[in-house]
VOGU-3710 file (C-alpha; in Angstrom, 3 decimals, decimal comma):
1> avqvdavlns> -0,374/-6,060/14,792  0,578/-9,134/12,865  2,963/-10,864/14,917  6,041/-11,842/13,325  6,637/-15,095/14,890  3,141/-16,562/14,823  2,964/-15,880/11,182  6,506/-18,041/10,712  5,875/-20,418/13,499  2,434/-21,374/11,966
11> vsvtlldtvr> 4,896/-21,438/8,414  7,394/-23,933/9,882  4,721/-25,979/11,518  2,712/-26,656/8,641  5,755/-27,618/6,630  6,907/-30,288/9,289  10,304/-28,103/10,005  9,648/-26,898/13,167  13,780/-26,847/13,385  13,902/-24,993/10,778
21> rswplmsdlv> 16,529/-27,257/8,713  14,793/-27,092/5,115  13,405/-23,598/5,101  15,830/-21,693/7,372  14,667/-18,472/9,411  17,104/-15,990/7,668  17,680/-17,217/4,231  13,962/-18,046/3,743  11,337/-17,154/5,871  12,019/-13,719/6,565
31> pylnealaat> 12,629/-12,843/2,995  9,596/-14,725/1,902  7,455/-12,602/4,166  9,324/-9,346/3,329  7,876/-10,394/-0,293  4,370/-11,324/1,397  4,003/-7,906/2,784  5,104/-5,816/-0,368  2,832/-8,636/-2,671  -0,091/-7,717/-0,075
41> aalkpdmytr> 0,454/-3,941/0,011  0,603/-3,715/-3,757  -3,045/-5,806/-4,225  -4,174/-4,324/-0,875  -3,245/-0,251/-0,182  -5,339/0,113/2,370  -3,667/-3,136/4,150  -0,859/-0,483/5,719  -1,882/3,203/5,770  -0,274/6,602/6,623
51> kefvaleagt> -1,340/10,178/7,030  1,097/13,034/6,935  1,735/16,511/5,372  4,011/16,383/2,306  5,254/19,037/0,234  3,862/19,445/-3,602  5,962/20,140/-6,617  5,351/23,307/-8,704  2,792/22,766/-11,248  0,235/20,010/-11,478
61> sqtipddgva> 1,818/16,701/-11,552  2,372/15,188/-8,007  3,797/11,888/-6,676  3,244/10,295/-3,657  6,193/8,929/-0,847  8,625/6,974/-2,146  7,421/3,991/0,526  3,549/4,625/-1,002  1,745/2,117/-3,525  -0,850/4,404/-3,836
71> lldiiqnevs> -3,004/7,498/-3,020  -6,154/7,087/-1,015  -7,128/10,942/-0,263  -6,132/13,882/0,057  -7,845/15,743/3,069  -6,573/19,476/3,044  -4,320/22,239/2,931  -1,158/22,412/5,750  -0,986/26,279/5,675  -4,892/27,009/5,458
81> grvvtqvdaa> -6,254/24,227/6,420  -8,638/24,516/3,488  -10,099/21,150/2,326  -9,254/20,198/-1,023  -11,669/17,376/-2,815  -11,875/15,429/-5,572  -12,723/15,994/-8,957  -13,363/13,356/-12,118  -10,091/14,116/-14,649  -12,325/14,051/-17,502
91> llneanrfwp> -14,691/16,949/-16,460  -12,035/18,858/-15,351  -10,711/18,908/-18,851  -14,304/19,286/-20,205  -15,003/22,313/-17,760  -11,581/24,261/-18,541  -8,970/22,441/-21,424  -6,640/25,196/-20,333  -6,731/24,234/-16,642  -2,873/22,933/-16,184
101> aatreldvqh> -1,794/26,855/-17,533  -3,794/28,326/-14,685  -1,990/30,510/-12,238  0,177/28,420/-9,853  -1,803/29,324/-5,726  -0,190/28,071/-2,700  -3,695/26,909/-1,752  -4,885/23,558/-4,175  -8,931/22,932/-4,571  -9,148/19,923/-6,057
111> fafdprdprr> -7,353/16,749/-6,993  -7,629/14,277/-9,856  -6,461/10,620/-9,434  -5,929/7,859/-12,398  -5,989/4,240/-10,599  -3,955/3,142/-13,813  -1,061/5,305/-12,361  -1,781/4,809/-8,495  1,433/6,982/-7,073  0,863/9,988/-8,984
121> fdvtppsigt> -1,764/12,565/-8,862  -2,936/15,912/-10,485  -3,736/19,488/-8,048  -5,435/22,554/-9,321  -4,935/25,158/-9,546  -1,468/24,153/-9,795  0,538/24,504/-7,152  3,423/27,014/-6,343  5,635/24,618/-4,676  8,166/25,973/-2,772
131> tsgsaasvei> 9,712/29,530/-3,618  11,321/31,841/-1,096  8,883/32,598/1,825  6,555/30,209/0,974  6,027/26,145/0,784  2,926/24,446/-0,679  1,419/21,586/1,035  -1,387/18,890/1,852  -2,595/16,219/3,601  -2,326/13,030/1,985
141> lygavpaqvt> -3,916/9,631/3,071  -1,809/7,149/0,974  -1,394/3,118/0,620  2,597/2,298/1,877  4,299/-1,357/2,234  5,697/-1,876/6,020  8,781/-1,424/7,190  10,921/-5,008/6,763  10,675/-7,702/9,340  13,873/-8,887/10,442
151> gssgedipis> 13,468/-11,941/12,470  14,139/-10,355/15,924  12,232/-12,073/18,305  8,919/-10,293/19,623  8,648/-8,074/16,584  5,195/-6,851/15,092  3,746/-5,705/11,776  1,466/-2,714/12,468  -1,488/-4,014/10,321  -4,073/-5,398/11,339
161> anfgpiltny> -4,672/-8,907/13,023  -6,443/-10,124/9,710  -3,639/-10,126/7,523  -1,891/-12,702/9,584  -3,749/-15,831/7,638  -3,018/-14,067/4,485  0,689/-13,814/4,509  1,240/-17,088/6,184  -0,515/-18,455/2,729  1,763/-16,411/0,479
171> vlgkcyakns> 5,043/-17,788/2,767  3,832/-21,203/2,569  3,347/-20,803/-0,830  7,196/-19,333/-2,173  8,013/-22,498/0,779  6,477/-25,121/-1,431  7,920/-23,726/-4,527  11,285/-24,115/-3,459  10,167/-27,775/-2,802  9,884/-28,507/-6,042
181> kkqdltksqm> 12,186/-31,545/-6,371  9,142/-33,356/-4,075  6,497/-32,072/-6,504  5,193/-29,769/-3,988  4,454/-27,256/-6,811  0,816/-28,349/-6,481  0,868/-26,845/-3,237  2,491/-23,956/-3,869  -0,292/-22,838/-6,074  -2,787/-24,036/-3,808
191> ymnawgtmlg> -1,492/-22,004/-1,062  -1,040/-18,833/-3,132  -4,476/-19,185/-4,694  -6,055/-19,062/-1,205  -3,562/-15,956/-0,784  -5,287/-14,163/-3,545  -8,915/-15,677/-2,771  -8,903/-14,402/0,737  -7,699/-10,606/-0,368  -10,754/-10,845/-2,673
201> lkskgqiavs> -13,112/-12,205/-0,130  -11,439/-8,861/2,332  -11,761/-6,298/-0,715  -15,498/-7,312/-1,604  -16,341/-7,811/2,805  -15,245/-3,885/3,274  -16,988/-2,575/0,320  -20,336/-4,303/1,325  -19,861/-2,290/4,733  -18,485/0,817/3,914
211> pkv> -20,460/4,243/3,965  -22,342/4,781/1,155  -22,158/8,117/-0,454
//
């Protein structure tokens, strides 16, 4: 986990503002950290993942829960335990131009996903949704935004400790942007660039060691 105190203390030390007079805890640092979490999750959906069963809507088009930023995988149907596999949408359309009009079923077999619309996915055969006597649901893995921090002492963020320095860079970038009267916009941009660079390096590292299909 990432300790909130550790991140914000590091920020205050770098800012030479350990008493937090120029950048108060509740009005600046905590909101900046929550913004950092949302921004980082948007670019790195696997920073904080959740796996749970979700009810399906009737038809093909589905949406992940409200706290999600991107679908990562669909594992299985809840009722039968039948696994669900991913298919390419273009190949699915080529194989059967009328697949969205197929008979709706309780179990889905496949899902199609477009990374340009990361919160939505399609299932085939179309789902029956929730009807009298039955409800279709599947187990999904998705990236989400962690719950907002409050600034309480001893608070943790349930993500890998490796994200601590990344979040620190983002918060420093926001802090220095506020201090523009002292011409700290250069420092602000430097820390924001460092935040983006570290995210990119982390992604490349994950790709390098990930299992190959």
